[in-house]
C-alpha positions in Angstrom: 185.6 63.0 172.1 184.3 65.7 174.5 185.1 69.3 173.6 185.7 71.3 176.7 187.1 74.4 175.1 187.6 75.7 171.6 190.8 73.7 171.0 190.9 71.3 173.9 189.6 67.7 173.5 189.3 65.0 176.1 189.6 61.3 175.2 187.9 58.5 177.1 190.9 58.0 179.4 190.9 61.6 180.3 187.2 61.6 180.8 187.5 58.7 183.3 190.3 60.5 185.2 188.2 63.6 185.4 185.2 61.6 186.5 187.2 59.8 189.2 188.6 63.1 190.4 185.2 64.7 190.6 183.8 61.6 192.4 186.6 61.8 194.9 185.8 65.5 195.5 182.3 64.5 196.5 180.4 65.5 193.4 177.3 63.3 193.6 176.6 63.2 189.8 180.2 62.1 189.2 179.9 59.4 191.9 176.7 58.1 190.3 178.3 58.1 186.8 181.4 56.4 188.1 179.3 53.8 189.8 177.5 53.1 186.6 180.8 52.5 184.8 181.9 50.0 187.5 178.5 48.2 187.3 178.8 47.8 183.5 182.5 47.5 183.2 182.6 50.5 180.8 186.1 51.7 180.6 187.0 50.0 183.8 187.1 46.5 185.2 183.6 45.5 186.3 183.5 45.8 190.1 180.0 45.6 191.6 181.3 46.2 195.2 183.0 49.4 194.2 180.0 50.4 192.1 177.8 50.0 195.2 180.2 52.1 197.3 180.1 55.0 194.8 176.3 54.7 194.3 175.8 54.9 198.1 178.1 57.9 198.3 175.9 59.7 195.7 172.7 58.5 197.4 173.8 59.8 200.7 174.1 63.2 199.2 170.4 63.1 198.2 170.7 62.3 194.5 167.3 60.7 193.8 168.5 58.5 190.9 171.4 57.2 193.0 169.0 56.5 195.9 166.8 54.4 193.7 169.7 52.5 192.1 171.3 51.9 195.5 167.9 50.5 196.6 167.9 48.2 193.5 171.4 47.0 194.4 170.3 46.3 198.0 167.2 44.5 196.8 169.1 42.3 194.4 172.3 41.9 196.5 174.4 43.3 193.7 177.8 44.5 195.2 176.3 44.5 198.7 174.6 42.0 201.0 170.9 41.9 200.1 168.8 43.9 202.5 165.2 44.3 201.7 164.4 46.7 204.5 167.3 49.1 203.5 166.2 48.8 199.9 162.7 50.1 200.8 164.2 53.0 202.8 166.3 54.1 199.8 163.3 53.7 197.4 161.2 55.9 199.8 163.9 58.6 199.8 164.0 58.6 196.0 160.2 58.5 195.7 159.9 61.5 198.0 161.9 63.4 195.5 159.7 62.4 192.7 161.6 59.5 191.1 158.9 57.6 189.2 160.9 54.3 189.1 161.4 54.3 192.8 157.6 54.8 193.2 157.0 51.9 190.8 159.3 49.7 192.9 157.4 50.6 196.1 154.1 49.9 194.4 155.4 46.5 193.2 156.6 45.6 196.7 153.3 46.7 198.3 151.4 44.6 195.8 153.6 41.6 196.4 153.1 41.9 200.2 149.3 42.2 199.7 149.2 39.1 197.5 151.1 37.1 200.1 148.5 38.0 202.8 145.5 37.1 200.8 144.1 33.6 201.7 144.2 30.9 199.0 140.9 30.3 197.2 138.8 27.8 199.1 140.3 28.5 202.5 138.3 30.1 205.3 139.4 33.0 207.4 138.2 33.6 210.9 
């Protein structure tokens, strides 16, 4: 239980209602937390599309973690149509704010692109 005041406790149902209310009010952190609940089905029915919507809302407000996770959803096609180009854009936004995991995703994607461009052993290039 969460203790908000000296004699006031909040159970999980209340926490979810408060989280939903704050998310609807546009609080980015609440939007990201609510999105995570929908992604995992924690206290709610799992709903990847709704999770992606909430994660994007938080990402659009500049929350770096949400930007990275929304990029991951776009890259994998979880709750949204897969869109590699958009995923990279969101990773870049998060990386610009110092998110180390977003930076790692970008490095991974750059390395993958480089390895695809290299000629196979034994082939000649002109």
